[in-house]
C-alpha positions in Angstrom: -28.7 23.3 8.7 -25.3 22.4 7.5 -23.6 19.7 9.6 -19.9 19.9 10.3 -17.5 17.8 12.2 -14.6 19.0 14.5 -12.4 19.8 11.4 -15.1 22.1 10.0 -15.8 19.9 7.0 -19.5 19.7 5.9 -21.3 16.4 6.0 -21.3 14.7 2.7 -17.6 15.5 2.0 -16.2 12.2 0.8 -12.5 11.7 0.2 -11.5 10.1 -3.1 -11.5 6.3 -2.9 -7.8 6.3 -3.8 -6.8 7.8 -0.5 -8.5 5.0 1.4 -6.9 2.4 -0.8 -3.5 3.9 -0.3 -4.0 3.9 3.4 -5.0 0.2 3.5 -2.1 -0.7 1.1 0.3 1.1 3.4 -1.2 -0.6 6.4 -0.7 -4.0 4.7 2.9 -3.2 3.9 3.6 -2.3 7.5 1.9 -5.5 8.8 3.9 -7.6 6.3 7.2 -5.9 7.3 6.3 -6.3 11.0 5.5 -10.0 10.5 8.8 -10.7 8.8 11.0 -8.8 11.3 9.5 -9.6 14.8 8.5 -12.4 17.1 5.3 -14.5 16.6 3.9 -13.1 19.9 4.3 -9.6 18.6 2.6 -10.6 15.3 -0.3 -12.1 17.3 -0.7 -9.0 19.4 -0.7 -6.8 16.2 -3.3 -9.0 14.4 -5.5 -9.0 17.5 -5.3 -5.2 17.7 -6.2 -4.9 14.0 -9.0 -7.4 14.4 -10.5 -5.1 17.0 -9.6 -1.7 15.4 -10.5 -2.2 11.8 -14.2 -3.3 12.3 -14.7 -0.4 14.7 -13.1 2.1 12.4 -14.9 0.9 9.3 -18.3 0.6 11.2 -18.0 4.1 12.6 -17.2 5.5 9.1 -20.3 3.8 7.6 -22.5 4.7 10.6 -21.4 8.4 10.4 -22.5 8.4 6.7 -25.9 6.7 7.4 -26.8 8.5 10.6 -24.9 11.8 10.6 -26.9 13.4 13.5 -25.2 10.9 15.9 -21.7 12.0 14.8 -22.0 15.5 13.5 -23.3 18.6 15.2 -25.1 21.5 13.5 -23.4 24.7 14.5 -26.0 27.0 13.0 -27.0 29.6 15.6 -24.3 28.4 18.0 -21.5 30.7 19.4 -18.1 29.4 18.6 -15.0 30.8 20.4 -11.9 30.5 18.3 -8.4 31.5 19.1 -5.9 32.4 16.4 -8.6 33.2 13.9 -6.8 36.1 12.2 -4.7 34.0 9.8 -3.6 30.6 8.6 -5.5 27.6 9.8 -7.6 29.6 12.3 -8.8 31.9 9.5 -9.8 28.9 7.4 -11.7 27.3 10.4 -13.4 30.6 11.1 -14.5 30.8 7.5 -15.9 27.3 7.6 -17.8 27.9 10.9 -19.2 31.2 9.5 -20.4 29.5 6.3 -22.1 26.9 8.5 -24.1 29.6 10.3 -22.2 29.9 13.6 -21.7 33.2 15.5 -18.0 33.6 15.9 -15.9 35.1 18.7 -12.3 35.4 17.5 -9.5 35.9 20.0 -6.0 36.8 18.8 -3.0 37.2 21.0 -1.0 39.5 18.7 2.3 41.2 19.8 0.7 43.3 22.5 -0.9 40.2 24.2 
């Protein structure tokens, strides 16, 4: 059964490494700017926050790859109620859920309500 996360992406979808490197480079630039322009107490709070946040984020990312059943749910045979499924992002999400084997109930508000 295909495994999908809340965004409808299938398990095994991996972003290019460049996107992660750009994220970390941007984070480093922000931290450097912050360190230069603010007080030492604010810098200490930021570094403490990053010391807690980064290991959690990285660990969760690795764990979701190694043990997907703890982080991803199979929607095969499940009923998914989706609003706004007639077009745009809703249509894309509906397509992804249908491809994953879900039974869809699409609700659309339209002009008549």
